[in-house]
N, C-alpha and C positions, 0 to 999 in steps of 0.2 A: 795352564789356567786361563780362563776367558778374561778378556779385558772388561771389567765390570762397567767402566764408564761407557765403553762401546756398546755393551748390552743394553744399558739403560737408555742410551741415545737411540739405539735401534728400536726399542719399544716405544719411546716417545715419538719417533718419526712414524712408526706404523700406526699408532693411535691417532696422530694428527692427520695422516693420510686417510685413515678410516673415517674420521669426522668429516673430512672434505667429501669423501665418497658418499657417505650417508646424507650429507647436505644436498649433494647433486641429485640423489634419488628422492629427495624430499621425504625421507623416512621419518616416521613418527617417534623415533627413538634416537639417542645419540650415544657417544662414548661414555658419558657420565652414567647413563642408565645401564649400559652394558657392564661397565666396571663394577657398579653397585650390585647388579644381578650376579656377577661372577664372584665377588669377594666379601660383600657386606656381612652376610650371615656367617661365613666361614671365619672371618677375622674378628668379628664381634667388636669389642671396644678398641681393638688395634686397627680397625678399618680407618683409612684416611685417603680420600680422593682429591684433596686440595691441590696436589701437584699437577693434576690434569688441567687446572685452570690457568696454569702458567706455561703451557707448552709453546704458545706463540711468542713468549718473551725470549726464547732461545733462538738466535738467528740460524743455528744449525738445524733446528727443527722446522722453523718457519720456511726455510728455503727448500725443504724436502719436497714441497709441492712442485718444484722445478724439475724434479727427477721423474722419470716414467715409473708408473706403478700400476698394479692391478689388484683386485681383491685377493687373488692368489698370492701375490708377493706379500701383501699385508698379513694374510693368514699364516703363511710360511714363517714369517718373522715372529709372530706371536707364539706359534707352536715351538719354534726353535728356542725361544727365550723363556719357555715355561708358562706361558699365559693361555694354556688350553681352556681354562674356565671362561675367558673372554670370548674365545672362538665358539664355544658351546652356547654361550648367551646370545651371540650374534646369530648363529644358525637357528636357535629357538625363536628369536625375534623375527627372522626372515620367514620362517614357517607360519608363525602366528599371524603375521601381516600379509601372508601370501605373496611375498616378494620373490620373484624368480631370479636366478643368478645366471649370468653369462659373462664370459671373460672379455673385457674391453680395457684398453689402456686409458688411463686418466692422466692428463697432463695439466700442470698448473698454468696459470696465465703467463703469457710471454712478457718479458720486460718491455715496458713502453719507453720509447725514446722521447726525451724531453728536448724540445726545440726552443 
C-alpha cells in the first residue's frame, strides 16, 4: 500500500513547483485555476481548493524549489498520483494561450549567505 502522506506530499510539491514554473513563464493562469478546471464541476459541493493556499506553510513543500525539476517531473508526479485532470487542464491552457513546451531544468534560488 502506498504511503498516503508521501503521496500527498508529492502532489503538494508538484503543484508548488508548477506554480513556480507558471510564474516564471508569466502564464495568465495558475494552479488555483487549473485545480478548479480539473475538479470543480466533477466534485460539485465537495470541491475544496483551500489546501492549495497553505502549500508554502509546509517547510517540506517550500524547500522543494531547492530540488531540480522539470515540467516533465511535475507531470509525471501528477499522473502517478492520480491527478490526470490537472495535467489535462494544464495542456488545454497551454494550447489556448499558445505556450510552447520545451524541457528545461528549473532550480530554486540558491541560499544566500548572511554576513
